[in-house]
N, C-alpha and C positions, 0 to 999 in steps of 0.2 A: 195413282197418277202415275207411277213408271211402272204398272204392269204392263210385262213384255220387254222391257230392257234387262238385258243383262252383262253384269260388271265381272269382268276376272278381277280379281284382287291381289296384287301382291305385295301388299304394304303391310307391316304388323306395329306393334307399340303402342303407340294411339292417333299419331294426325291422322295418316289414311285410315285406317280402322274407323276414325270419329268418323268422317265425311262417308264412309260407304255404309256408316248405322244408320246416317241421319238418311240415307238413300233408300235403302233396305226397309225404312219404316212407311216411306211410299210408295213400297211396294216391287222396287228392283230387284231381280235374282241375282244375288251375291254369293260371286264361290271365290271364298276366300282360300289362297293358294299358299301353303306352309309348306316350311321344311320338314326333314321328316319328322325331327324335333322337335316342330311345331313354333307356333309365336312367342317372341316372350316374353310379353304381356301375359301367358298361360302362368309365368310363375312369377309375375309383380304384384305387388301390393300386397292385400289382406287374404291369408291364403290358408282355405279350412279342407282339412284332408284333400292336400294337393291340387285345391280348385282354388283360381284366384275370382272375386269379386270387379276385381276389374274389366280379366277379359269375359266375361258371361254379361259385364252390363253393356261392352264396347263392341262386343261383336252377337251381340242379339240380332236375329236375323237371317242370320248367313249359313249357308253350307261351306262346307272344310274339304281340300282334298290337299292329300300328303303327296311332294312332286320333290324330289332333289334334282334343281335347275343344272347339276356341271355331267348329271345320268346323261347322254344322249336320248333317252329311250323317253327319260322323264322330261326332256326338253321338248322334243317331238311332239309329245302329248298335252303338253303347254300349250304349245305355238297353237295343233289344230284346237286347245279349248278355245283363244283368241279366238279362231277364226267361227265361232260359231258365238260371239259378242259382237255388243255394243260398244261399250268400254273397258280398256281396261287401267288401272294406278299403279302406280309405285310411290312409294318413299323410301328410296337406296339412297348411298352419297352419289350427286351426279357422276355418270361412268360405270356404276355397276351394275346398271339397269342390260347396258350395251356391249359388259365382257360374257354376261349370264346370257346372250340371242336374245333378251327380250323388248330389247331398246326400240322407242319407237319407228326407228326404219326398217329393221326386222318384221315387225308386226303388220304395220302398213302397207307390205306387199302381203302381206296376206287376206289383208281388211282394210283396203284402202279408204272404206267412208268411219276408220273407228277416230273414234276421240279417247286419248290418252292423255293421263295426269301423272306428272312428277309432281312430288311434292318432295323437299330439302328446306337445308337450315337456310340458304343464303341463294340458293335459287341455281339455273345452271348454267349459267355465266356470271361474270364479272372477276374479280383480286381475290373474291372471298369461298366461290361458290364451292371449290375443292374442300375446305374444309371441315371434320366432323363437326355438328351440333346437336345439343339439348337443349329440349325449351328454357332452363334456366340461362343458357348462351346469347339464344336468342332473346329474350327478358332484359340479360346484361349489355346484348351492343347494340339493341332497338331503341337507348333511351330510356325506356320503359322503368328500370330501378331507378334510373336517374333521377326519377319527381313520385315517386313511393318512397315513403318512410316518415320520421320525421323532420324538422326543419334540420335540429339540429344532431341529426343521427345518422347513421351511415345509410348506406341505399338498400332496398328492400324487394324480394322477391313478391309480385302478388303471390296471394294463397292457396291459387291451384294453378295449373299447366295451359296456363291461357295462350302461347306460342301454337303448341300441339293443337288446341282445340281453334284457332283461331282462323291458320291454316287449313282445318279442314272442313270449318265452315265454308273458306272463300275459294278451294278447293272444289266442296259442290256444290254453290254456285255458280261457280266455273263450266263445271260438268251437265248441269241443267241448261245453263246459256246455249254447249255449244250445241248438246242434244238439240236445242230447239233450232240452231244456225242449219242442221243436218236435216231436221226435218222438212226445211226449206229449200235448199238449195241442193242436200246431197252430200256435201263435203264434211271430210273430217275433221281434226283439229287436234293441235298437239297444244299441253294446257304445261305450263310453267308455275309453279307456286310456292313460294318461299315462305319460310316460317319467320325471316326479318321483316320480309314486306306487309306479310297480313298484320306484326303487332304495329308498325307505325301507319299505315292506314289507317287504325282504331287511337291515335291519339291523335286529333281533330284539333282538342286543344292544347296541347304542347306544342302542336306545328304554330297554328296563328301566334300565339305568345311570340315564339322563336323569333318567326320573319316579320311580327309584329312590331318587337321590342328591339331585335336585332343580336338581343343574349339568349341563351342558353336559357330554361326555366329549369328552377331546380324544388326541393321538396317541402311542403306545407302541409305536409302533417294528413289531419282528417278533412281539413278546409279545404276551400273550394280557393282558387289561387286569385281568379279575378272579381269576386262579389261576395260578400259580407251581410248578414248569415249565411252560412249556405256551407254544409259538415258536420258534426260530431261534439256536441256541448254535456255538458254532466248535470245531472238533476241526484236527488239524496239516494235512491239506488240503481243507481247506473248511466248508460248513454243516452242519449237520443238525438234523432240527427231534424232537423230543418233546412229546407230548402229555399230560401226567398232571391229572384232573380230581376225584381221589378220593383217601380216605386210602388204602384199598389199593394202586390204582398207585402211591403217592406211598414206602411201604414196598415196593412190589419195588424201587422204582430207587434206595429209597437203599441195599439191599444188595446191587442189581447193580453200585454204586460206591461200595463199600469203606465206605457211611456208611450201618450198619444201627442207630446209636443215632438216628438223625433218625424213625424209628415211636416213638418213643418221647417225642421234647422236643417239652414245651408249645407251643416256638416254632409247630412245625410240624404240629400236631396237626388241624388245621383248613385250607380252602377260603382262608378269609378269613385268617389270620395266616400261612400259606403270603403270601397278597399281601403283607403285612404284613412278612415277612423275603423279600420275593425279591434282594434284591441279595446275598445268602447265598448263597442257593442257587444261582443263575446264578453264583457262582464258585466254587460248590466243582464243581458240574456240569464246566462248562468248564477247572478243572484238573486234573478225570479224564481228559476227551477230550482232553488240547492235546499228548501224548503216544500218542496214536491215530489209525488213519485215515479216515475216514468208513464207510467199511466195516466195520472191528472195530466202531465206536461203535455202528452201526445193529445189525449181526449180535449183540453183546451184551444192547443193550437191548430187543430182540424176544426172545431164549433164555429173558429174564426176563418177559415177555408185559406189555412195556412200551409202549406205544405208538411209534413211531420210523424216521424216515428220510429218504434223500435227500432233497434238492432236486434235480428233474430240471430242465433244458433244454428247452425247446418239443421239440427232434427228439427227445432221450431218452424224453419221454410219447410221441411219433408210435411213436418206432420200437420200443416196448417188446413185449414178447413179453405182459403182461397186454391191454395192447388190440388185439395183434394174433387172440388165444382169444378175447377180449368181442367182435368181430365191430365195434368201436368206428368203425373206415373199412370206408367200400364204395367198389372201383373204379371212376372216374367219366371213362368216353370224352370224349376232347378234341382238335379236330385241331391245336393248336397247341402246348397240355401234352402230347401223349403220353396216359399214364395219370395222373389226380388220384384221390386218395387223399381222402374229403368222410367228417363224421363225418355219418353219419344220427343224426337223433333219439333219445335214449340210452337211452328205457322198450324195452323187450325184454319183450312179449304174449308169456307163456305159451300154447302149443302156435297162434303164427300165427310161422312164417319171418321175419326181417329181408330187405327189401324190392333188389330191381334197382333201384339209382338210376339215372335216366339223365342225360343230360350237358343243362346251360343249353341255353336257345336263343340261336342266331342272331336279330339286330332282326326285328323283325317277321315270324321264320320264319314262321308259322301265319295270319298274316293273310288271304291268300287263300282258304287251306282251309274257315278259322271261318266267314269268311264267307258264302263259298255254300251253306254250309248252313245260315245263321241265316237264318229265313223273316222275310218282311215287308221284306227289302231286293230294290231293284229292281236291275236286270242298270247300270244308268244309275252308280247307289249304290255299285257294286259297284266299276266298274272307277274310278270317281273317286278309291275309299278304297285301290283297287292300284297303285300307282306302276306304270310300265314294262309293264303288268297291261292287257289287255281284255277286255271281256265276253265271257264265254263261254271263255274260253282257260285247257285244263287244264293241274292244277297238274305 
């Protein structure tokens, strides 16, 4: 789908690399430019024999070139590399890329139709733009933490790095859109993607509640704020999910749990009235489920066409037959971890086969080959930029 598109990826850790992994899955040629010591993600997360599972999964399908951008020859090589590319992505703090000589204005002069994407915590402008940010800070300041957790408990983090990931997804969306625009007009684009903006854009229910009610929404635990029953409920051996969002589904639920009278009870006649009487509904539902196992509860409710499910842990989700048949994961060869399973970008394009994923690169593994083919570099520069190599040494 993106064959022939070259991306120079100056990003590191998660948001930018997540974006470029998705684009690599679709065939883009992604060249990861790392400092000599490598991306910090190489030493984050689960480490085995010096290798990071996190890095291996997030940097699949890419090539690696190591360049110290404070070295004039390395900067010259990076700029020449950009001149061969379609897209540049970086996630430095605002102003750092320009100081390094790889800002948008610097590189647009070399490649006028360049698509250039900057990812940062708070964006390139605004009173917070110069602040450092990590996923936890974006979660805290977006309002997401304030609506996550039990009603009588503290604000809580979401269980994964959703700010980084959402910014990466929106960046991939933006890059693809900008490439489409360029194909029609010949014009490049500068893209400013903020983690904070991305998380706020992913909270439509909370934003609606705030604007409709005039007060900031707060935590409701594992229950939906605006309807009932909708969320997590207890059975004999664990918890299950019910999602009832209209009158028809509520009537089916009521009959399934032996409360057919609810369907005509004015206290439960609308989403709003059910929310006002949520405690009674939840108590009756959990009383019905108290002497039933989760599997029995879910089977009964699904037979009545009421949306319901168990709560899987990560292992159950990964190992599920459904994920296997959907091709959610693809094998990813690795010297240390044997074969990993990487979650390929999740969009299925009809008529296009799912990709064959390649492993994440070793640090600087492609420096020699890429610089050897890069026009404009002399042998002395190539030799300096390849530690342990001499000019003309074959790969």
